[in-house]
Legacy VTK file of the C-alpha trace (Angstrom):
# vtk DataFile Version 3.0
C-alpha trace
ASCII
DATASET POLYDATA
POINTS 589 float
28.033 -91.854 20.220
27.942 -88.903 22.590
25.016 -88.968 24.999
25.221 -85.442 26.415
26.505 -82.081 25.272
27.307 -78.802 27.006
25.640 -75.440 27.475
28.722 -73.588 26.220
29.261 -73.995 22.508
32.726 -73.775 20.997
31.483 -72.422 17.692
34.698 -71.957 15.816
34.318 -68.219 15.376
31.915 -67.358 18.151
34.342 -64.971 19.763
35.398 -63.313 16.543
31.866 -62.384 15.617
31.135 -61.211 19.093
33.817 -58.628 18.402
32.417 -56.956 15.820
42.502 -81.964 -11.361
44.990 -82.658 -9.129
48.726 -82.626 -9.349
51.318 -85.001 -8.014
53.564 -84.710 -4.990
56.151 -82.257 -6.291
58.170 -80.580 -3.575
58.246 -83.522 -1.144
61.648 -84.778 -0.093
60.466 -88.015 1.558
58.004 -90.765 0.721
54.524 -90.826 2.226
52.479 -93.789 3.428
51.922 -96.505 0.869
48.421 -96.967 -0.502
48.216 -100.215 1.475
49.157 -98.600 4.794
46.772 -99.354 7.631
44.902 -96.466 9.217
46.683 -97.024 12.530
50.125 -97.471 10.982
53.045 -95.447 12.262
52.758 -91.868 10.886
55.259 -91.010 8.161
56.657 -87.497 8.581
57.524 -85.891 5.262
59.181 -82.566 4.463
58.579 -80.054 1.685
61.394 -78.295 -0.150
60.720 -75.313 2.101
61.280 -77.430 5.207
57.649 -77.829 6.305
57.153 -81.161 8.074
53.789 -82.803 7.496
51.879 -86.065 7.624
49.354 -87.556 5.248
46.382 -89.558 6.470
46.488 -93.129 5.093
43.853 -93.911 2.475
42.604 -96.763 4.633
41.168 -94.265 7.118
38.647 -93.186 4.497
37.472 -96.637 3.428
33.736 -97.339 3.560
32.644 -94.046 5.064
28.817 -93.841 5.106
27.328 -91.805 2.237
30.784 -90.893 0.929
31.446 -92.544 -2.463
33.724 -89.772 -3.735
37.285 -90.275 -4.918
39.750 -87.596 -3.794
41.474 -85.152 -6.118
44.490 -83.028 -5.250
46.139 -79.731 -6.139
49.765 -79.274 -5.134
50.460 -75.917 -3.487
53.992 -75.381 -2.169
54.566 -79.125 -1.882
51.401 -79.737 0.159
48.362 -81.484 -1.309
45.082 -79.595 -1.159
42.325 -82.186 -1.360
38.861 -81.898 -2.825
36.030 -84.041 -4.147
34.019 -83.360 -7.259
30.602 -84.492 -8.438
28.141 -83.605 -11.163
28.707 -82.785 -14.832
32.182 -81.440 -15.563
30.709 -78.745 -17.796
28.042 -77.649 -15.319
28.041 -74.325 -13.445
30.546 -74.489 -10.610
29.366 -74.774 -7.005
32.112 -74.550 -4.371
31.457 -75.664 -0.787
33.787 -74.578 2.044
33.684 -76.118 5.508
34.858 -74.745 8.839
36.482 -76.169 11.990
36.881 -78.974 13.000
35.116 -80.520 10.001
36.055 -81.516 6.472
34.166 -81.893 3.208
32.291 -84.894 4.636
30.061 -82.230 6.208
28.558 -81.748 2.712
27.685 -85.420 2.089
23.930 -84.654 2.225
24.193 -81.657 -0.111
26.579 -82.796 -2.845
24.202 -85.307 -4.518
21.281 -82.853 -4.565
23.390 -80.151 -6.208
25.032 -82.606 -8.623
21.640 -83.981 -9.669
20.552 -80.389 -10.342
23.310 -80.123 -12.967
26.074 -78.398 -11.030
29.770 -79.215 -11.012
30.197 -79.483 -7.251
33.614 -78.985 -5.643
34.062 -79.457 -1.894
37.578 -78.564 -0.723
39.381 -79.592 2.462
41.342 -76.795 4.137
45.002 -77.464 4.891
45.273 -79.811 7.864
41.706 -81.077 7.411
40.124 -84.021 5.614
42.413 -85.568 3.003
44.584 -82.467 2.656
48.147 -82.706 3.928
48.699 -81.868 7.580
51.734 -79.860 8.727
52.628 -81.003 12.228
53.786 -77.607 13.526
50.913 -75.319 14.529
52.951 -72.335 13.273
52.423 -73.622 9.718
48.748 -72.608 9.927
47.791 -68.956 9.550
44.625 -67.099 8.665
46.214 -65.393 5.655
47.809 -68.677 4.616
44.402 -70.366 4.395
43.108 -67.489 2.281
46.146 -67.572 0.007
45.769 -71.314 -0.552
42.105 -70.895 -1.477
43.010 -68.236 -4.041
45.686 -70.482 -5.557
43.353 -73.480 -5.524
40.755 -71.545 -7.534
43.410 -70.372 -9.969
44.872 -73.877 -10.365
41.486 -75.307 -11.330
40.736 -72.215 -13.454
37.374 -71.762 -11.795
35.244 -68.790 -12.773
31.635 -67.694 -12.211
31.688 -69.647 -8.968
28.527 -70.226 -6.964
29.887 -70.285 -3.421
28.500 -71.609 -0.136
30.522 -71.052 3.040
30.043 -71.656 6.763
31.986 -71.077 10.007
35.739 -70.583 9.342
34.947 -71.329 5.720
33.133 -67.980 5.708
36.058 -66.009 7.153
38.323 -67.530 4.531
35.856 -67.664 1.635
34.246 -64.246 2.107
37.701 -62.678 2.325
38.490 -64.081 -1.121
35.092 -62.872 -2.414
35.822 -59.367 -1.141
39.253 -59.310 -2.772
38.188 -61.025 -6.038
34.457 -60.394 -6.549
34.764 -60.984 -10.297
35.527 -64.666 -9.655
32.061 -65.306 -8.218
28.572 -65.415 -9.741
26.579 -65.824 -6.518
27.448 -66.223 -2.875
25.551 -67.921 -0.056
26.609 -68.090 3.576
25.310 -70.092 6.507
26.166 -69.055 10.067
29.251 -67.075 9.115
30.722 -63.615 8.657
33.790 -61.618 7.661
34.641 -59.636 10.823
36.908 -56.607 10.829
39.170 -56.465 13.877
41.085 -53.197 14.465
44.850 -53.290 13.873
46.837 -54.063 16.985
43.867 -55.523 18.879
44.180 -59.045 20.272
40.727 -60.481 21.000
41.915 -63.176 23.423
45.051 -64.086 25.366
47.079 -66.631 23.395
47.007 -70.201 24.659
50.019 -70.780 26.899
52.248 -73.807 26.262
50.175 -74.825 23.217
52.020 -78.114 22.640
51.605 -79.342 26.208
48.829 -81.923 26.379
46.419 -81.726 29.286
43.485 -83.687 30.600
40.443 -81.443 30.308
36.708 -81.996 30.491
34.814 -81.542 27.254
33.201 -78.143 27.825
29.947 -79.074 26.066
29.072 -82.351 27.698
25.791 -81.054 29.149
24.076 -80.471 25.786
21.829 -83.452 25.018
22.245 -85.402 21.794
18.818 -84.106 20.740
19.553 -80.424 21.130
17.180 -78.201 23.087
16.139 -74.765 21.853
18.433 -71.852 22.646
16.073 -69.183 21.289
12.698 -67.583 21.696
12.395 -66.161 18.204
15.571 -64.111 17.897
16.000 -63.723 21.641
18.850 -65.843 22.982
17.889 -67.652 26.164
20.709 -67.439 28.713
23.898 -68.557 27.002
27.471 -68.290 28.258
30.174 -68.370 25.588
33.717 -69.064 26.787
35.668 -68.737 23.575
39.012 -68.452 25.309
38.248 -71.723 27.061
37.375 -73.295 23.712
40.687 -72.095 22.253
42.553 -73.787 25.099
40.552 -77.014 24.970
40.967 -77.424 21.213
44.673 -76.682 21.374
45.704 -78.722 24.408
43.086 -81.258 25.499
44.302 -84.813 25.073
40.750 -86.007 24.442
39.857 -83.426 21.760
38.479 -84.954 18.579
36.203 -83.421 15.911
33.198 -85.737 16.265
32.456 -84.570 19.803
32.152 -81.006 18.519
29.931 -82.026 15.594
27.691 -83.965 17.951
27.467 -80.978 20.305
26.628 -78.437 17.638
23.956 -80.255 15.670
20.237 -80.319 16.364
19.926 -84.044 15.721
21.934 -86.894 17.190
24.667 -88.083 14.795
24.896 -91.880 14.299
28.140 -93.505 15.520
29.344 -94.418 12.014
29.035 -90.799 10.893
30.801 -89.558 14.028
33.651 -91.928 13.148
33.727 -90.478 9.626
34.242 -86.972 11.001
37.213 -88.324 12.997
38.604 -90.386 10.099
41.224 -87.839 8.915
42.843 -87.798 12.374
43.890 -91.313 13.446
46.261 -89.904 16.088
47.177 -86.561 17.636
50.017 -85.804 15.209
47.382 -85.308 12.480
45.361 -82.793 14.541
47.495 -79.639 14.384
45.134 -77.937 11.905
41.895 -78.340 13.898
43.746 -77.646 17.140
45.027 -74.239 16.087
42.026 -72.998 14.082
40.216 -71.262 16.987
43.417 -69.423 17.948
43.617 -67.874 14.471
41.029 -65.382 15.725
44.003 -63.474 17.137
45.392 -63.081 13.602
42.385 -61.154 12.283
43.546 -57.760 13.522
44.034 -55.346 10.649
43.580 -57.990 7.949
40.047 -57.716 6.579
39.269 -54.035 6.042
39.857 -54.085 2.270
38.107 -57.442 1.867
35.113 -56.253 3.865
34.848 -53.127 1.712
34.856 -55.342 -1.362
32.192 -57.565 0.156
29.932 -54.628 0.999
30.165 -53.567 -2.646
29.191 -57.046 -3.925
26.078 -56.474 -6.038
25.605 -59.986 -7.400
23.063 -62.248 -5.664
23.950 -62.911 -2.024
21.981 -65.260 0.253
22.133 -65.577 4.053
20.725 -68.992 4.970
20.967 -69.480 8.721
20.143 -72.151 11.261
17.594 -71.296 13.921
19.427 -72.819 16.904
23.067 -71.709 16.781
23.605 -69.624 19.931
27.106 -68.506 19.012
27.774 -65.083 17.588
27.748 -66.494 14.071
24.260 -67.915 14.459
22.459 -64.944 15.915
19.883 -62.907 14.031
21.984 -59.762 14.328
24.906 -61.381 12.487
22.676 -62.455 9.629
20.948 -59.077 9.520
24.286 -57.268 9.378
25.254 -59.140 6.216
21.840 -58.756 4.634
21.683 -55.004 5.221
25.275 -54.230 4.229
25.672 -56.193 0.980
23.831 -54.815 -2.084
23.314 -58.237 -3.660
21.404 -59.412 -0.602
18.449 -57.141 -1.305
15.320 -59.140 -1.948
16.899 -62.585 -1.707
15.070 -65.423 0.127
17.063 -65.233 3.347
15.832 -67.574 6.033
16.489 -69.287 9.365
15.998 -73.026 9.155
14.192 -74.828 11.973
15.741 -77.934 13.539
19.257 -76.834 12.674
22.212 -75.787 14.801
25.703 -74.493 13.984
26.574 -77.332 11.597
23.398 -76.815 9.638
24.728 -78.834 6.684
24.489 -81.986 8.780
21.075 -81.132 10.235
19.335 -79.846 7.098
21.663 -80.669 4.202
19.081 -81.743 1.583
16.855 -78.740 2.277
19.804 -76.332 2.115
20.967 -77.897 -1.143
17.472 -77.640 -2.620
17.318 -73.956 -1.776
20.828 -73.350 -3.077
20.043 -75.108 -6.356
17.145 -72.721 -6.891
19.120 -69.686 -5.735
22.106 -70.464 -7.955
19.811 -71.085 -10.941
17.592 -68.058 -10.563
18.239 -64.934 -12.566
17.353 -61.491 -11.284
13.771 -60.568 -12.131
14.215 -56.939 -11.223
14.726 -55.473 -7.767
12.785 -57.403 -5.161
10.800 -55.643 -2.466
10.829 -58.622 -0.118
11.340 -57.449 3.490
11.365 -53.816 2.379
10.005 -51.575 5.096
7.134 -49.323 4.147
4.343 -47.311 5.728
0.961 -46.127 4.563
-1.352 -43.276 5.376
-4.998 -44.036 4.596
-7.171 -40.975 4.117
-10.780 -41.955 4.764
-13.754 -40.004 3.416
-17.147 -41.316 4.584
-20.429 -40.846 2.758
-23.201 -42.682 4.560
-22.143 -46.311 4.984
-19.478 -46.154 2.278
-15.851 -45.246 2.868
-13.557 -43.984 0.123
-9.973 -44.729 1.107
-7.016 -43.045 -0.579
-3.893 -45.101 0.121
-0.566 -43.272 0.203
2.533 -45.470 0.363
6.271 -44.855 0.883
7.584 -47.713 -1.299
8.606 -45.645 -4.322
10.446 -43.024 -2.293
11.818 -44.246 1.026
11.648 -46.956 3.702
9.570 -44.931 6.148
12.120 -43.200 8.400
11.304 -44.234 11.948
11.709 -40.876 13.660
9.417 -39.006 11.278
6.881 -41.838 11.232
6.627 -42.019 14.999
6.041 -38.256 15.123
2.939 -38.423 12.897
-0.469 -37.829 14.473
-3.479 -39.304 12.700
-5.973 -36.726 14.002
-3.793 -33.837 12.833
-3.414 -35.387 9.367
-7.177 -35.897 9.067
-7.794 -32.274 10.015
-5.149 -30.974 7.608
-6.466 -33.111 4.741
-10.137 -32.407 5.432
-11.179 -36.039 5.716
-13.173 -37.965 8.276
-10.189 -39.968 9.491
-6.575 -40.813 8.788
-5.201 -44.266 9.522
-1.478 -44.858 10.081
-0.723 -48.292 8.701
2.808 -49.293 9.522
5.582 -49.887 9.723
5.125 -52.951 7.548
7.418 -55.146 5.463
6.642 -56.926 2.215
6.506 -60.716 2.145
6.575 -60.785 -1.671
8.996 -59.813 -4.434
6.958 -57.494 -6.620
3.519 -55.932 -6.525
1.363 -54.543 -9.300
-1.907 -52.933 -8.251
-4.457 -51.489 -10.614
-6.772 -48.775 -9.290
-8.290 -45.409 -10.035
-5.442 -43.624 -8.271
-3.889 -40.586 -9.918
-0.313 -41.215 -8.776
-0.190 -37.942 -6.865
2.287 -37.476 -4.027
1.940 -35.946 -0.594
4.309 -35.061 2.209
3.333 -36.286 5.660
5.629 -34.907 8.353
8.609 -34.964 6.034
7.849 -38.398 4.569
7.094 -38.393 0.850
4.374 -40.834 -0.202
2.688 -41.756 -3.458
-1.008 -42.420 -3.896
-1.086 -46.065 -4.958
-4.760 -46.958 -4.641
-8.229 -45.621 -4.069
-10.692 -48.088 -2.602
-14.407 -47.988 -1.901
-15.794 -50.318 0.734
-18.380 -50.424 3.499
-17.338 -48.710 6.707
-17.854 -52.013 8.542
-15.265 -53.697 6.371
-12.784 -50.881 6.933
-13.129 -51.451 10.640
-12.438 -55.139 10.164
-9.325 -54.349 8.131
-7.953 -52.255 10.968
-7.699 -55.254 13.267
-11.126 -55.305 14.828
-11.967 -58.770 13.506
-8.905 -60.884 12.633
-9.396 -63.994 10.483
-12.499 -62.423 8.937
-12.694 -62.047 5.158
-12.914 -58.566 3.681
-13.598 -58.013 -0.026
-11.621 -55.128 -1.542
-12.336 -53.809 -5.029
-8.989 -53.853 -6.814
-6.823 -55.550 -9.430
-3.475 -56.859 -8.229
-0.670 -59.286 -9.034
1.577 -60.259 -6.152
4.710 -62.096 -7.367
6.807 -64.462 -5.239
10.076 -65.438 -6.949
11.166 -69.042 -7.357
12.831 -70.217 -4.170
10.854 -67.824 -2.002
9.251 -69.253 1.128
5.554 -68.328 1.145
3.634 -67.952 4.410
0.040 -69.113 4.401
-3.016 -69.278 6.614
-5.388 -72.173 5.934
-9.019 -72.003 7.077
-10.997 -74.928 8.514
-12.584 -75.494 5.095
-9.236 -75.485 3.288
-9.181 -71.949 1.878
-5.611 -70.668 1.552
-4.497 -67.085 2.191
-0.982 -65.986 1.200
0.865 -63.366 3.245
1.359 -60.128 1.336
3.016 -58.139 4.118
3.828 -58.459 7.789
3.297 -55.729 10.345
5.639 -54.300 12.957
2.943 -52.033 14.333
1.493 -54.402 16.926
4.642 -56.482 17.397
7.619 -54.182 16.682
10.035 -57.079 17.177
8.568 -59.281 14.431
11.322 -59.852 11.853
11.639 -61.966 8.740
13.554 -64.712 10.555
10.521 -65.447 12.727
8.036 -65.823 9.875
8.519 -69.607 9.405
7.582 -70.086 13.072
4.884 -67.404 13.203
2.200 -70.017 13.872
3.505 -70.421 17.421
2.861 -66.713 18.055
-0.653 -66.560 16.659
-3.812 -67.347 18.610
-5.255 -69.271 15.671
-9.011 -69.942 15.808
-10.096 -73.566 15.973
-9.408 -75.358 12.701
-7.012 -72.712 11.347
-3.354 -73.430 10.634
-0.250 -71.519 9.596
2.453 -72.940 7.339
5.658 -71.941 5.548
5.737 -73.329 2.001
8.865 -73.202 -0.228
7.979 -72.324 -3.824
9.952 -74.216 -6.491
8.628 -71.880 -9.215
7.446 -68.300 -9.437
4.046 -67.801 -7.809
1.622 -65.083 -8.883
-1.314 -64.255 -6.633
-3.811 -62.468 -8.854
-7.032 -60.635 -8.155
-9.245 -59.198 -10.914
-11.956 -56.784 -9.891
-11.948 -57.784 -6.266
-9.561 -59.335 -3.750
-10.472 -61.251 -0.614
-8.121 -60.418 2.241
-7.778 -61.217 5.918
-5.494 -60.168 8.738
-4.248 -62.063 11.761
-4.262 -60.482 15.200
-0.757 -59.031 14.641
-1.943 -57.090 11.589
-0.200 -59.286 9.014
-2.137 -59.207 5.743
-3.010 -62.170 3.517
-4.842 -62.535 0.200
-7.002 -65.503 -0.658
-5.866 -67.794 -3.438
LINES 2 591
20 0 1 2 3 4 5 6 7 8 9 10 11 12 13 14 15 16 17 18 19
569 20 21 22 23 24 25 26 27 28 29 30 31 32 33 34 35 36 37 38 39 40 41 42 43 44 45 46 47 48 49 50 51 52 53 54 55 56 57 58 59 60 61 62 63 64 65 66 67 68 69 70 71 72 73 74 75 76 77 78 79 80 81 82 83 84 85 86 87 88 89 90 91 92 93 94 95 96 97 98 99 100 101 102 103 104 105 106 107 108 109 110 111 112 113 114 115 116 117 118 119 120 121 122 123 124 125 126 127 128 129 130 131 132 133 134 135 136 137 138 139 140 141 142 143 144 145 146 147 148 149 150 151 152 153 154 155 156 157 158 159 160 161 162 163 164 165 166 167 168 169 170 171 172 173 174 175 176 177 178 179 180 181 182 183 184 185 186 187 188 189 190 191 192 193 194 195 196 197 198 199 200 201 202 203 204 205 206 207 208 209 210 211 212 213 214 215 216 217 218 219 220 221 222 223 224 225 226 227 228 229 230 231 232 233 234 235 236 237 238 239 240 241 242 243 244 245 246 247 248 249 250 251 252 253 254 255 256 257 258 259 260 261 262 263 264 265 266 267 268 269 270 271 272 273 274 275 276 277 278 279 280 281 282 283 284 285 286 287 288 289 290 291 292 293 294 295 296 297 298 299 300 301 302 303 304 305 306 307 308 309 310 311 312 313 314 315 316 317 318 319 320 321 322 323 324 325 326 327 328 329 330 331 332 333 334 335 336 337 338 339 340 341 342 343 344 345 346 347 348 349 350 351 352 353 354 355 356 357 358 359 360 361 362 363 364 365 366 367 368 369 370 371 372 373 374 375 376 377 378 379 380 381 382 383 384 385 386 387 388 389 390 391 392 393 394 395 396 397 398 399 400 401 402 403 404 405 406 407 408 409 410 411 412 413 414 415 416 417 418 419 420 421 422 423 424 425 426 427 428 429 430 431 432 433 434 435 436 437 438 439 440 441 442 443 444 445 446 447 448 449 450 451 452 453 454 455 456 457 458 459 460 461 462 463 464 465 466 467 468 469 470 471 472 473 474 475 476 477 478 479 480 481 482 483 484 485 486 487 488 489 490 491 492 493 494 495 496 497 498 499 500 501 502 503 504 505 506 507 508 509 510 511 512 513 514 515 516 517 518 519 520 521 522 523 524 525 526 527 528 529 530 531 532 533 534 535 536 537 538 539 540 541 542 543 544 545 546 547 548 549 550 551 552 553 554 555 556 557 558 559 560 561 562 563 564 565 566 567 568 569 570 571 572 573 574 575 576 577 578 579 580 581 582 583 584 585 586 587 588
């Protein structure tokens, strides 16, 4: 068991992102290890018809692995076995799980049973050179395009269609490439800490590792990271992190001491028990078996000019797409900006329950496997219930007419027309609008983002539209309330109930995480929208941890609650609402 870990993570694609059933043994010309061969027996080098020399990890290496009861299956591709495990009903919807480097399908041991119990046919594949797949001994046998080609042929061999896919790390660069080139093969796609980067033709991100087959003694570059990982982030802000990807390429390729478990231990939030560390190392009983994990980081230099067409296909993917991230992966793959780039560029990502999981690092499947699987089971099962407005940016102009102690508020909202263009919004002046509209006051409420999936509000509004500084808005409500309550709603008295006369139904789709305030007496208030007016940097990823930002009054608490079924928050005649000190709005259940 590793006691310490370093401050420089080797995340398999950290540098790349910073830039931007089975068949037999046909094709073998020699005999592999016998089923009785000991794990530490002399490696047997075999050769395919095409002259590729490879080894095969003895079955004994995989005996009695903790939480791994699965029998291997194989598909023969060019004389090399591609291994996978399968669980769940054979006629269930297909879920495919793809790992990265230097792991194998054992990474999914905490997720497979949850998904299988939910009725899915779960397939977890080992990339060439990893897990129980065959292992060419020459590093030149491993290429980025070769991994993608083998995945395509694996899917075709098993005749898989309507695939629900989850990918992570190098599994995302390989898997998302195939999605972009063959979107019709997939029903839904989810990614954790991954991407499909486009590197310009002719550009080499890093110098190639010199003398790659020369072994060296090198210090593990991550030895300073404790087994119980410390936080690398303040919200989405990365706290002082130095990424030496070129150094990681060299260490993985040449270091005599390199073995996968040390990397898994370094890049997980929780300490990994010794028996599970040994399971991650099981496919590699000696260095001759390690060519695949050794060369994987260096494949970043093969990305140049390869992914443009696949990326274009991915950015046209309009079926459901989920970005489920860890909250403590400081590499380029784990940062908020990487997740946001996918979410904002892929049509199918709109309105999905994207999240950043607490107490999870780069290998989030090991840290939070059951929770990820639970969310995936709901995501893969859910059908579209119309376009979601979750996280959609909007702004409001409130025109206030005062008669005595009563305020009539006409609410104009951008939701039906636009997402409140920042430049025009920032140029608006409330006093000028009030004068132009002939009202006592105008209130600029925004920018805000919805924390729900759909909203139906009944009111006496006429549906008229107005143009405010070039921003088209629709009148969505007309409210009457005491002036004192209007003042409270504008942030003067956070955590104070205000009663608004309206009918509404706020809908949160199944699988959505709902954010709640709970009063000292147990009353629950569900977040309807969050504000970026007081805290412009507040983004959806920070909502699960919002409680640490709020100055909650004594006895109050904040919580993030996953919803297994659709939740409707309904008000008839009147709604009781509160705001926190950041202007986030909640309605009482």
